[in-house]
C-alpha positions as CSV (number, residue, x, y, z in Angstrom):
1,M,10.8,53.0,15.0
2,S,12.8,56.1,14.6
3,S,11.3,59.3,13.1
4,S,13.5,59.0,9.9
5,T,12.2,55.4,9.4
6,S,8.6,56.4,9.9
7,H,9.2,59.4,7.6
8,A,10.6,57.2,4.8
9,T,7.7,54.7,5.3
10,L,5.1,57.5,5.2
11,R,6.7,59.0,2.0
12,Y,6.8,55.6,0.3
13,T,3.2,54.9,1.3
14,T,2.0,58.3,0.1
15,M,3.8,57.9,-3.3
16,R,2.3,54.4,-3.7
17,L,-1.1,55.7,-2.9
18,G,-0.7,58.5,-5.4
19,I,0.2,56.0,-8.1
20,F,-2.9,54.0,-7.2
21,V,-5.2,57.0,-7.3
22,G,-3.7,58.1,-10.6
23,C,-4.3,54.6,-12.1
24,L,-7.8,54.7,-10.6
25,V,-8.7,57.9,-12.4
26,V,-7.2,56.7,-15.7
27,V,-9.0,53.4,-15.5
28,G,-12.2,55.1,-14.5
29,L,-12.0,57.4,-17.5
30,L,-11.1,54.5,-19.9
31,T,-14.2,52.5,-18.7
32,H,-16.4,55.6,-18.9
33,F,-15.5,56.2,-22.5
34,G,-15.7,52.5,-23.4
35,V,-12.0,52.0,-24.2
36,I,-11.9,49.1,-21.8
37,P,-14.9,47.0,-20.7
38,S,-16.8,48.3,-17.7
39,G,-17.3,44.9,-16.1
40,I,-20.4,42.7,-15.8
41,G,-23.7,44.2,-14.7
42,D,-23.3,46.5,-11.7
43,S,-19.7,45.5,-11.0
44,N,-18.2,48.7,-12.5
45,P,-16.8,50.2,-9.3
46,I,-15.3,46.9,-8.2
47,W,-13.9,46.3,-11.7
48,V,-12.3,49.8,-11.9
49,V,-10.6,49.3,-8.5
50,L,-9.3,45.8,-9.3
51,V,-7.9,47.0,-12.7
52,A,-6.3,50.0,-11.0
53,L,-4.7,47.7,-8.4
54,V,-3.4,45.4,-11.1
55,V,-2.0,48.3,-13.1
56,S,-0.6,50.3,-10.1
57,A,1.3,47.3,-8.5
58,P,4.0,46.9,-11.3
59,L,4.2,50.6,-11.8
60,S,4.9,51.1,-8.1
61,Y,7.4,48.3,-8.2
62,V,9.4,50.0,-11.0
63,L,8.9,53.7,-10.3
64,L,9.5,53.5,-6.5
65,R,12.5,51.2,-6.6
66,N,14.9,53.8,-5.1
67,Q,12.4,54.9,-2.4
68,R,11.8,51.2,-1.4
69,A,15.5,50.6,-1.2
70,A,16.1,53.7,0.9
71,M,13.2,52.7,3.2
72,S,14.5,49.1,3.5
73,E,17.9,50.4,4.5
74,Q,16.5,52.6,7.1
75,V,14.4,49.8,8.5
76,V,17.4,47.5,8.7
77,Q,19.4,50.2,10.5
78,G,16.5,50.7,12.9
79,V,16.4,47.0,13.6
80,S,20.2,46.9,14.2
81,R,19.9,49.8,16.7
82,A,17.1,48.0,18.5
83,K,19.2,44.8,18.7
84,E,22.1,46.8,20.0
85,R,19.9,48.4,22.7
86,L,18.5,44.9,23.6
87,A,22.0,43.5,23.9
88,A,23.1,46.5,26.1
89,N,20.0,45.9,28.3
90,Q,20.8,42.2,28.6
91,S,24.4,42.8,29.4
92,Q,23.3,45.4,32.0
93,E,21.0,42.7,33.5
94,D,23.8,40.2,33.4
95,G,25.9,42.6,35.4
96,T,23.4,42.1,38.3
97,Q,23.2,38.3,37.8
98,P,26.7,37.1,38.9
99,A,25.9,37.5,42.6
100,Q,22.9,35.1,42.2
101,A,24.9,32.7,40.0
102,Q,27.7,32.6,42.5
103,S,25.3,31.8,45.4
104,Q,23.9,28.9,43.3
105,A,27.3,27.6,42.1
106,P,28.5,25.8,45.3
107,S,25.3,23.8,45.5
108,Q,26.0,22.2,42.2
109,A,28.5,19.3,42.2
110,E,31.3,19.6,39.7
111,P,31.9,16.6,37.4
112,G,34.8,14.4,38.5
113,T,34.9,15.5,42.1
114,G,33.7,12.2,43.4
115,S,30.3,13.4,44.7
116,A,27.6,10.8,44.0
């Protein structure tokens, strides 16, 4: 992965984490002041985290649309470059293969030559 791809991924991940932490603080305050239920029994921390996850997911989807598209484009470009390098490496290996292929070719009978 190139540095620009990892930079875009790190930026997107950091922004997404920031949205989650913001939602976590807001949900925590809302449960503390009784605006939303605080869960059942001792489940308050789990409840707050789950509600924050549910709230932050659609917010991230909407608010980070541009960053996600840019990151996706960079990932696609990185994959394309990797495929090009792989194809170049394979063609380089194929350049050494013809000598071996030619040494094997005479031992194989061609169709229609009458060999049985």
